[in-house]
N, C-alpha and C positions, 0 to 999 in steps of 0.2 A: 257910263262906258267902263268896260272891263279892260284893263291893261293887257291882259293875256289872251284876249279875244281877237282873233284874225279879222272877223267881220266888223267888230267895233273899230279896229284900226282903219280898215278900208272905208267904212261909212264916215268916219271923221277926216278922211283925206290923208292920214298919216302913212298909208301904204298905197301907192298908185293903183288905179284901176282904169279900165276903159269905160268911162261913165257916159251913159246914155241920157240920164236925167237926174237931177238933184234938186231938193228943196230942203226946208229946215227940219223935216221929219224923216226923209228917206233918201237913199241913194240907189239907183238902178244902174247895173253895170254888166257887161258881157262876161259870161262864165269863161275862165281860162281853160277849162276842160269841158267844152260844150258837148251836149248830146247831139246837137245839130247846129247848123249855121244860124247864128243869131240868138242863141240861148242866153237869156238874161236872168239875173237875180235881182229881186227887190228886197232890200235890207233896211229895216228901220235903223235910225241913228241911235235910238235908245236901245240898250240891251235887254232882250227878252230871250230866255233859253229856248223856248219853244211856244207853240200855240197855246198851251195851257197858261202861260203867264202873260199873254197878250190882253190888254184891255180893249174893251168894246170900241172906244173912240179911235184908237190906233188901228184896230181891225177894220173899221169902216173906211178910214182914210186909205188904208193899204188896198182894199179891194176896189175902191174908186180909182186909185192910181193904176192898179193892174189892168182894169178894162181900158183905160186910155193908152197905156203902153202896148197892150195886146193889139189894139186896132192899129197903132202906129207901125208895129212890127209887121203885121199882115200886109198892110199897104206898102211899106218899104221893101219887104223881102219877097212878097209874092208867094208866101207859103200856102199850103193846101189846108192847113189846120193848125191847132195849137193846143199843147197840154199845159195845164197849170198843176204843179206838183209841190207839195209841202210835206216834209217828213218830220216825224216827231219821235225821238228815241232811237238808240242804236239799232234796235231790232227792226225799225221802219226804214233804215237807211240813212239816218241823220248822221253826218260826219262832222259838221260845224255846228256847235251847240249855241248858236245865235239864230233866232228865228229869221227865216228867209224863205221867199217864195220863188220857185223856178217858173219861168215862162219859156217853154220849149217849142219853138216853131216846128211844124212837121211838113215834110215833103214826101211825095209819092216815092216809095222805094228807099226811104232814108234808113231802114233798118233799126230805128229806135224802137224799143220795146217797153211800153208803160201799160202793162196789162196784168191780169191775174186769171186764175182758173175759177170760174164760177162754182159755187157749192149750192146744194139744194138745202132748204129748210122747211120744216113742217110749220103749219099755222100755229101750233102750240109753242114751238120754239121762238118763233117770231113774237108772239104775244109776251112770253116770259122776258124776252130782251127788251121789248118796248116798255114794258111795266118797270123793269130795273132802271132804264135810262130815265124815263119820266120822273121816277122817285128822286132822282138826283138833280133834276133841273130846278 
C-alpha cells in the first residue's frame, strides 16, 4: 500500500466509499463522478501503478470478478449494455495511478462516449506491427 495513493486508501477502507463488493484482494465501489448510473470501479487492494505491473494471478482474479459484477449490474440496473474501460498512462486518460477497472453501464441515449475514429492499415503495416509485438512476448 502506498500512503499517498487515493485508491490504496479507499481499497483499505481508510477513506469511505460506496462499496458494492469486497474480498481480501479487491474492493468494488461506485464512482463518485460516474459516466452513467451505476458506474463502478474494481480496485486491487495491492498497489499496482497500471496494467504493466499487474501479475497474471491478480489479472485472472480481477477479470473473473469483473464478469460477476457486470452480470449483477445488468440484472440490478436494467442497463442496455456495459463498457469495461482501463486506462494506462496520462496520454490514455489515467488520472489515478493505481490500477483500476471501470465498469460503465450503458443506457439508450445516455450520452456516454467511449469510442474512437477507426483508421485504415495496409497488410504490410499490420504484419510489421504483429512481428514487433510477437518478438516481445
